[in-house]
C-alpha positions, 0 to 999 in steps of 0.5 A: 551619805555613802550608801555603805554607811547607810547599809551598815547603820541599817544592819546594826539597827536590825541586829539590835532591835528586840523581836528579831533574831531568835524571837521564836527561840524559847527557854526549855527550862522556863518551859518546864515551869510552864508545863506544870500547868499541863502536867495534871493531865499530860505527860511528856517524857513517856508515851503514857496517857493520863487524863489527856494524851501523852505529849511525847513526840507531839510535833509532826503527829496528826491530831487525835491519833495518839494510841490508846486515848479516847479523843473527842469527836472534835479532835478526831475530826480536826486530825481527819481534816489535816491538823498536824501539830507543829509550832504554829498550830500548837501556838494557836491551840495553846492560846485558846484550845476551844477556838482552835478545835471545836468540840475538844474535851480539853477544859484548859482555858489556854495560855495567854502569855506569848513568851510562856507559849514560846518557852513551853514549845521549846520544852516540848520540842525536847521530847519530839526528836 
């Protein structure tokens, strides 16, 4: 078989396989629906704190540092230890907040569905530009 045909077939298989290109791209509209689970305690469209800190401008922020919020010692320690909110860190945290940051006072048990987390991250990114 001609190697060019093998390359073309391989490229087609890769392009058509689910879970490849765009796997980490979420749907911000679906993420807005997922955010309703968070909205009791958090706000995203302003810097106002509620029961939890504002998530406006979250990406790139050192954990435990949003102004005028009384963070737990665990969250402050995580930030002092270098935890900065990015997509990977937030994904881990959202799966199981208490496992990612020992001593967090966030009572939420986490989001178990990976697609919901991907969509939620896409939604939150709109407010971190």
